[in-house]
C-alpha positions, 0 to 999 in steps of 0.5 A, spaced: 513 546 551 511 542 545 506 537 546 506 531 541 499 528 540 498 521 538 495 520 532 487 517 532 486 510 532 483 508 526 479 501 524 481 498 517 475 501 514 476 508 516 484 507 514 481 505 507 477 511 506 482 515 508 487 512 503 482 512 498 481 520 499 488 520 498 489 517 492 482 520 489 485 527 491 491 526 487 487 524 481 482 529 481 481 536 482 475 535 487 474 528 491 466 527 492 463 522 496 460 519 490 467 518 487 469 514 494 463 510 494 464 508 487 472 506 488 470 502 495 464 499 492 460 501 498 453 505 499 453 513 499 450 512 506 456 508 508 461 514 505 457 519 509 458 515 516 465 514 515 466 521 513 463 524 519 467 519 523 474 522 520 471 529 520 470 528 528 477 525 528 480 531 525 482 528 519 478 530 513 474 537 512 467 534 510 460 538 509 454 535 506 454 536 498 461 539 498 468 535 496 472 532 501 479 534 503 484 531 507 487 535 513 494 536 514 494 530 519 489 526 515 494 527 509 500 525 513 496 518 516 493 517 509 500 518 505 503 513 510 498 508 509 498 508 501 506 508 502 505 501 506 500 499 501 505 500 495 511 497 499 507 491 500 504 491 493 511 491 490 514 486 495 508 481 492 509 482 485 516 484 484 520 479 489 515 474 490 512 474 483 505 474 485 499 476 480 497 483 481 490 482 483 492 477 488 497 482 490 493 488 491 488 484 495 493 482 500 496 488 500 490 492 502 489 487 508 496 487 510 497 494 510 493 495 516 496 490 521 503 490 519 508 494 524 513 499 521 519 495 523 517 489 519 515 493 513 522 496 513 525 489 513 520 487 507 522 493 503 530 492 505 529 485 503 526 487 496 531 492 495 537 487 496 534 482 491 534 487 486 541 489 487 545 483 489 548 479 484 547 473 488 540 474 489 538 476 482 532 471 482 525 471 478 519 467 480 517 462 475 510 460 476 510 454 471 516 451 474 514 453 481 521 456 483 526 461 482 530 462 476 536 467 475 535 473 471 542 476 472 545 479 466 549 474 462 546 468 465 543 464 459 540 458 463 536 461 468 540 457 473 547 459 475 552 458 481 553 465 482 546 466 484 546 459 488 540 457 484 542 450 483 539 444 485 
């Protein structure tokens, strides 16, 4: 009999720590608490408390004065959080045309609360807008509307994409 354990409940703050460790571990050989504090713009004491909480939940391997590593479960959860972040960031910048720093801010806040089934719809919609010849649009900030970016469309507004007035 195989028992399936539910993932631990994490606050948005602990999810941010987990995601930061995930990204840092991909960038650097060792993830140090100081690097986490620098990335999140928090004090070392805050990092220590978060690392202890994550270690208690079995998500990180942590000992004072040592580098931090993710457990298998921690890596799995962090990967899922990072995937949500990247999907939201892509949707905001590529589909909605939101400026990168603003998109980053909203992706960070939304990744903690968006249900998987809604995120999946956003991802599928983004894929659709990039592939469908009838919705090949690009947001133009100065005009505050979408314009066609289909190959061969020179005016930016065409019947094919239904972007006409």
